[in-house]
N, C-alpha and C positions, 0 to 999 in steps of 0.2 A: 448497397447499402440498407435498401429496404429489408434484406434478408436477416441482416444482423438486429435491426431493429425489431423485426417480428420474433427473434429468438429472445431477446431480452424480455419482451413483453409475455412471452407465453411461459418464461420460468415462473417456478412457484416461488413463494416467499422461502419457503425452507430451503431450496436449492440457492437462492441468492444469498442467504445468511450462510450456507456453508462456502460457497465463494469468498464471502468476505472473512470467514474464519480461517479459509486456506491462504487468501494473501496475506493476512496478518500473521500466520505462521511461517510463511514465505520470508516477510520482512524481518520477524525477531530471528530467524535463522541466518539471514544475510548479514543483520547487525552481529551477531555473536561470531559466526564461522569467518565471514570474509571482511568485515570492518573490524573484528576483534575486539568490540564493544561489548563486554558482558552486563555492564551497569547500565541500566535505563535512563536514571537520573543524570549520570554522568554524560551520557550519549545527548539527551536533551539540551544540555548546555551548549551544545554545537549546532543546533538546529533551530528552526524559527517555530518549534512545538515545545509546549510544556510537557513534562513527562507524564502528567495525568491522560493528556490526549494521546500521546505516542503509546500509552499501555492499552488504551480502549482500542485504537486502530491495530494493533497487535493481536488483540484477542478477538477482533472482528466484531466488535460492540458498536462501531460508528460506520454509517453509511457515507462515504467520502465524496465529496465533489471533484471535477476534474480539475480544478485550480489546486486543491490539496493534493491531489494525485501529484501534479507537477513539483510541488513543494517535497513531497515524500521522494521522488526521483533524487532531487538535488540532496537531501538529508541522508538518504541511504546510498549515496554515489552509485545509482543505478544507471546504466547504460539505457539508451533511447529504445532499444529494442527488447530489453528484457521482459517488459510486460504488455505493451500494446502493440508493438511490431511496426510502427512507421517512424520515419526519423523527423526531427526536429531539434533545434538547438536551445539549450537551457541557458 
């Protein structure tokens, strides 16, 4: 676990931002292609998020907390191994 922590600490602010943007693009593509929901506002009605927050997440403009990540898993119907690689029940 110490190795993972060192990796995160040593990442530059720019690379962290790039990861947020890539993650947001992944979510948007998943929403549109897998969930077949092209309209973000319509999608937000079926989640615990308002469309403004979802838009910011999908653009990589928000540094999300772990609790929010779990809520994203539920909203986007992601399996437990799609992103973090360990199993848990939602």
